[in-house]
N, CA, C and O atoms as a GROMACS GRO file, in nm:
protein
  252
    1MET      N    1 -20.820  14.149  36.176
    1MET     CA    2 -20.808  14.140  36.033
    1MET      C    3 -20.876  14.011  35.984
    1MET      O    4 -20.866  13.907  36.049
    2ASP      N    5 -20.943  14.019  35.874
    2ASP     CA    6 -21.013  13.906  35.816
    2ASP      C    7 -20.914  13.806  35.756
    2ASP      O    8 -20.812  13.847  35.700
    3ALA      N    9 -20.942  13.678  35.766
    3ALA     CA   10 -20.852  13.574  35.716
    3ALA      C   11 -20.836  13.580  35.564
    3ALA      O   12 -20.729  13.548  35.513
    4THR      N   13 -20.941  13.622  35.491
    4THR     CA   14 -20.932  13.628  35.345
    4THR      C   15 -20.840  13.739  35.299
    4THR      O   16 -20.788  13.733  35.188
    5ALA      N   17 -20.819  13.842  35.381
    5ALA     CA   18 -20.732  13.953  35.342
    5ALA      C   19 -20.585  13.912  35.341
    5ALA      O   20 -20.504  13.976  35.274
    6THR      N   21 -20.550  13.806  35.412
    6THR     CA   22 -20.410  13.764  35.418
    6THR      C   23 -20.378  13.647  35.324
    6THR      O   24 -20.263  13.605  35.316
    7GLU      N   25 -20.478  13.596  35.254
    7GLU     CA   26 -20.454  13.485  35.162
    7GLU      C   27 -20.380  13.534  35.038
    7GLU      O   28 -20.396  13.649  34.996
    8ARG      N   29 -20.300  13.446  34.981
    8ARG     CA   30 -20.224  13.481  34.862
    8ARG      C   31 -20.312  13.474  34.738
    8ARG      O   32 -20.404  13.393  34.730
    9LYS      N   33 -20.283  13.559  34.642
    9LYS     CA   34 -20.354  13.559  34.515
    9LYS      C   35 -20.312  13.436  34.434
    9LYS      O   36 -20.193  13.409  34.421
   10VAL      N   37 -20.407  13.363  34.380
   10VAL     CA   38 -20.378  13.246  34.297
   10VAL      C   39 -20.389  13.290  34.151
   10VAL      O   40 -20.495  13.333  34.106
   11TRP      N   41 -20.278  13.279  34.078
   11TRP     CA   42 -20.276  13.318  33.938
   11TRP      C   43 -20.317  13.200  33.851
   11TRP      O   44 -20.294  13.085  33.887
   12PRO      N   45 -20.379  13.230  33.735
   12PRO     CA   46 -20.420  13.122  33.646
   12PRO      C   47 -20.300  13.043  33.594
   12PRO      O   48 -20.189  13.096  33.587
   13ALA      N   49 -20.322  12.919  33.558
   13ALA     CA   50 -20.215  12.833  33.506
   13ALA      C   51 -20.170  12.882  33.369
   13ALA      O   52 -20.241  12.960  33.305
   14ASP      N   53 -20.054  12.838  33.323
   14ASP     CA   54 -20.002  12.877  33.193
   14ASP      C   55 -20.092  12.832  33.079
   14ASP      O   56 -20.081  12.883  32.968
   15SER      N   57 -20.179  12.736  33.104
   15SER     CA   58 -20.270  12.688  32.999
   15SER      C   59 -20.387  12.783  32.978
   15SER      O   60 -20.475  12.756  32.897
   16ASP      N   61 -20.389  12.895  33.050
   16ASP     CA   62 -20.495  12.995  33.035
   16ASP      C   63 -20.491  13.050  32.892
   16ASP      O   64 -20.382  13.074  32.839
   17SER      N   65 -20.605  13.071  32.831
   17SER     CA   66 -20.610  13.111  32.691
   17SER      C   67 -20.606  13.262  32.670
   17SER      O   68 -20.618  13.308  32.556
   18ARG      N   69 -20.591  13.341  32.775
   18ARG     CA   70 -20.585  13.486  32.758
   18ARG      C   71 -20.447  13.529  32.706
   18ARG      O   72 -20.349  13.457  32.722
   19GLY      N   73 -20.443  13.646  32.645
   19GLY     CA   74 -20.316  13.700  32.596
   19GLY      C   75 -20.288  13.656  32.454
   19GLY      O   76 -20.367  13.585  32.392
   20ILE      N   77 -20.172  13.699  32.404
   20ILE     CA   78 -20.135  13.665  32.267
   20ILE      C   79 -20.028  13.556  32.268
   20ILE      O   80 -19.952  13.541  32.364
   21GLU      N   81 -20.025  13.482  32.160
   21GLU     CA   82 -19.932  13.370  32.147
   21GLU      C   83 -19.871  13.375  32.008
   21GLU      O   84 -19.941  13.401  31.910
   22CYS      N   85 -19.743  13.349  31.999
   22CYS     CA   86 -19.674  13.348  31.870
   22CYS      C   87 -19.731  13.236  31.783
   22CYS      O   88 -19.746  13.123  31.829
   23ARG      N   89 -19.762  13.268  31.659
   23ARG     CA   90 -19.819  13.168  31.567
   23ARG      C   91 -19.714  13.070  31.518
   23ARG      O   92 -19.747  12.960  31.472
   24LYS      N   93 -19.587  13.109  31.527
   24LYS     CA   94 -19.480  13.023  31.477
   24LYS      C   95 -19.432  12.923  31.582
   24LYS      O   96 -19.416  12.804  31.552
   25CYS      N   97 -19.409  12.971  31.707
   25CYS     CA   98 -19.349  12.882  31.807
   25CYS      C   99 -19.434  12.862  31.932
   25CYS      O  100 -19.403  12.776  32.014
   26GLY      N  101 -19.542  12.941  31.949
   26GLY     CA  102 -19.630  12.924  32.064
   26GLY      C  103 -19.587  12.999  32.189
   26GLY      O  104 -19.652  12.988  32.293
   27CYS      N  105 -19.478  13.074  32.180
   27CYS     CA  106 -19.426  13.151  32.295
   27CYS      C  107 -19.522  13.266  32.329
   27CYS      O  108 -19.592  13.316  32.242
   28ARG      N  109 -19.525  13.306  32.455
   28ARG     CA  110 -19.612  13.416  32.499
   28ARG      C  111 -19.532  13.539  32.545
   28ARG      O  112 -19.586  13.627  32.611
   29HIS      N  113 -19.403  13.544  32.509
   29HIS     CA  114 -19.317  13.654  32.550
   29HIS      C  115 -19.280  13.738  32.429
   29HIS      O  116 -19.223  13.688  32.333
   30PHE      N  117 -19.315  13.868  32.435
   30PHE     CA  118 -19.294  13.957  32.323
   30PHE      C  119 -19.221  14.083  32.365
   30PHE      O  120 -19.229  14.126  32.480
   31ARG      N  121 -19.150  14.140  32.271
   31ARG     CA  122 -19.083  14.269  32.288
   31ARG      C  123 -19.160  14.369  32.202
   31ARG      O  124 -19.191  14.340  32.086
   32VAL      N  125 -19.192  14.487  32.258
   32VAL     CA  126 -19.260  14.591  32.181
   32VAL      C  127 -19.154  14.671  32.108
   32VAL      O  128 -19.068  14.732  32.170
   33LEU      N  129 -19.161  14.670  31.974
   33LEU     CA  130 -19.064  14.742  31.893
   33LEU      C  131 -19.098  14.890  31.884
   33LEU      O  132 -19.010  14.976  31.900
   34TYR      N  133 -19.225  14.920  31.859
   34TYR     CA  134 -19.270  15.060  31.860
   34TYR      C  135 -19.421  15.066  31.881
   34TYR      O  136 -19.493  14.968  31.860
   35THR      N  137 -19.467  15.183  31.923
   35THR     CA  138 -19.608  15.209  31.950
   35THR      C  139 -19.648  15.336  31.877
   35THR      O  140 -19.576  15.436  31.879
   36ARG      N  141 -19.765  15.332  31.812
   36ARG     CA  142 -19.815  15.450  31.741
   36ARG      C  143 -19.964  15.467  31.768
   36ARG      O  144 -20.036  15.370  31.789
   37ASN      N  145 -20.008  15.593  31.768
   37ASN     CA  146 -20.151  15.621  31.776
   37ASN      C  147 -20.210  15.601  31.637
   37ASN      O  148 -20.150  15.639  31.537
   38ALA      N  149 -20.327  15.542  31.632
   38ALA     CA  150 -20.393  15.514  31.506
   38ALA      C  151 -20.529  15.584  31.504
   38ALA      O  152 -20.568  15.647  31.602
   39TRP      N  153 -20.599  15.573  31.392
   39TRP     CA  154 -20.729  15.638  31.380
   39TRP      C  155 -20.828  15.583  31.482
   39TRP      O  156 -20.816  15.468  31.525
   40GLY      N  157 -20.924  15.664  31.519
   40GLY     CA  158 -21.027  15.621  31.614
   40GLY      C  159 -20.978  15.612  31.758
   40GLY      O  160 -21.045  15.553  31.842
   41GLY      N  161 -20.861  15.670  31.786
   41GLY     CA  162 -20.809  15.665  31.922
   41GLY      C  163 -20.746  15.532  31.959
   41GLY      O  164 -20.711  15.509  32.075
   42ARG      N  165 -20.731  15.443  31.861
   42ARG     CA  166 -20.671  15.312  31.890
   42ARG      C  167 -20.519  15.324  31.897
   42ARG      O  168 -20.461  15.424  31.856
   43ILE      N  169 -20.456  15.221  31.950
   43ILE     CA  170 -20.311  15.216  31.964
   43ILE      C  171 -20.260  15.096  31.884
   43ILE      O  172 -20.310  14.984  31.899
   44MET      N  173 -20.160  15.120  31.801
   44MET     CA  174 -20.098  15.012  31.724
   44MET      C  175 -19.961  14.983  31.785
   44MET      O  176 -19.881  15.074  31.806
   45ARG      N  177 -19.935  14.856  31.812
   45ARG     CA  178 -19.805  14.815  31.864
   45ARG      C  179 -19.745  14.709  31.772
   45ARG      O  180 -19.813  14.613  31.735
   46ARG      N  181 -19.620  14.727  31.736
   46ARG     CA  182 -19.547  14.627  31.659
   46ARG      C  183 -19.466  14.546  31.758
   46ARG      O  184 -19.386  14.601  31.833
   47ARG      N  185 -19.487  14.414  31.760
   47ARG     CA  186 -19.424  14.327  31.859
   47ARG      C  187 -19.338  14.222  31.790
   47ARG      O  188 -19.360  14.187  31.674
   48GLU      N  189 -19.239  14.172  31.866
   48GLU     CA  190 -19.150  14.068  31.815
   48GLU      C  191 -19.140  13.958  31.921
   48GLU      O  192 -19.119  13.986  32.039
   49CYS      N  193 -19.154  13.834  31.878
   49CYS     CA  194 -19.142  13.720  31.968
   49CYS      C  195 -18.998  13.712  32.019
   49CYS      O  196 -18.904  13.720  31.940
   50ARG      N  197 -18.982  13.697  32.148
   50ARG     CA  198 -18.847  13.691  32.207
   50ARG      C  199 -18.780  13.557  32.178
   50ARG      O  200 -18.657  13.546  32.188
   51ASN      N  201 -18.857  13.457  32.142
   51ASN     CA  202 -18.800  13.324  32.118
   51ASN      C  203 -18.755  13.307  31.972
   51ASN      O  204 -18.640  13.273  31.946
   52CYS      N  205 -18.846  13.332  31.877
   52CYS     CA  206 -18.815  13.303  31.737
   52CYS      C  207 -18.797  13.427  31.650
   52CYS      O  208 -18.747  13.416  31.538
   53GLY      N  209 -18.837  13.546  31.699
   53GLY     CA  210 -18.817  13.669  31.623
   53GLY      C  211 -18.930  13.705  31.528
   53GLY      O  212 -18.921  13.807  31.460
   54LYS      N  213 -19.036  13.623  31.521
   54LYS     CA  214 -19.150  13.655  31.433
   54LYS      C  215 -19.215  13.784  31.482
   54LYS      O  216 -19.231  13.805  31.602
   55ARG      N  217 -19.253  13.869  31.388
   55ARG     CA  218 -19.314  13.997  31.421
   55ARG      C  219 -19.463  13.996  31.395
   55ARG      O  220 -19.511  13.927  31.305
   56MET      N  221 -19.537  14.074  31.475
   56MET     CA  222 -19.682  14.087  31.457
   56MET      C  223 -19.725  14.226  31.498
   56MET      O  224 -19.655  14.294  31.573
   57THR      N  225 -19.841  14.266  31.450
   57THR     CA  226 -19.900  14.396  31.485
   57THR      C  227 -20.023  14.372  31.568
   57THR      O  228 -20.107  14.289  31.532
   58THR      N  229 -20.037  14.444  31.680
   58THR     CA  230 -20.156  14.435  31.762
   58THR      C  231 -20.224  14.572  31.764
   58THR      O  232 -20.158  14.675  31.761
   59TRP      N  233 -20.356  14.570  31.770
   59TRP     CA  234 -20.437  14.691  31.776
   59TRP      C  235 -20.510  14.689  31.910
   59TRP      O  236 -20.574  14.589  31.944
   60GLU      N  237 -20.502  14.797  31.984
   60GLU     CA  238 -20.563  14.804  32.116
   60GLU      C  239 -20.662  14.919  32.124
   60GLU      O  240 -20.642  15.025  32.065
   61LYS      N  241 -20.768  14.896  32.199
   61LYS     CA  242 -20.866  15.001  32.226
   61LYS      C  243 -20.819  15.082  32.346
   61LYS      O  244 -20.760  15.026  32.438
   62PRO      N  245 -20.844  15.213  32.347
   62PRO     CA  246 -20.806  15.290  32.465
   62PRO      C  247 -20.895  15.255  32.583
   62PRO      O  248 -21.013  15.225  32.569
   63GLY      N  249 -20.833  15.260  32.698
   63GLY     CA  250 -20.910  15.248  32.808
   63GLY      C  251 -20.946  15.169  32.910
   63GLY      O  252 -21.029  15.208  32.992
   0.00000   0.00000   0.00000
């Protein structure tokens, strides 16, 4: 077996800029309240920050 196959995956640090962040408190943990299909095959999700309760809508592309 190759040595690289047994190495552990290194995840990016919390300072990574990917993902969404609450505009009010900066938290990155959200609860999905509901999901709906939208025009053009997109997906709309209504999310709520688990820390402060601020709500936001995200639009996602299929695929």
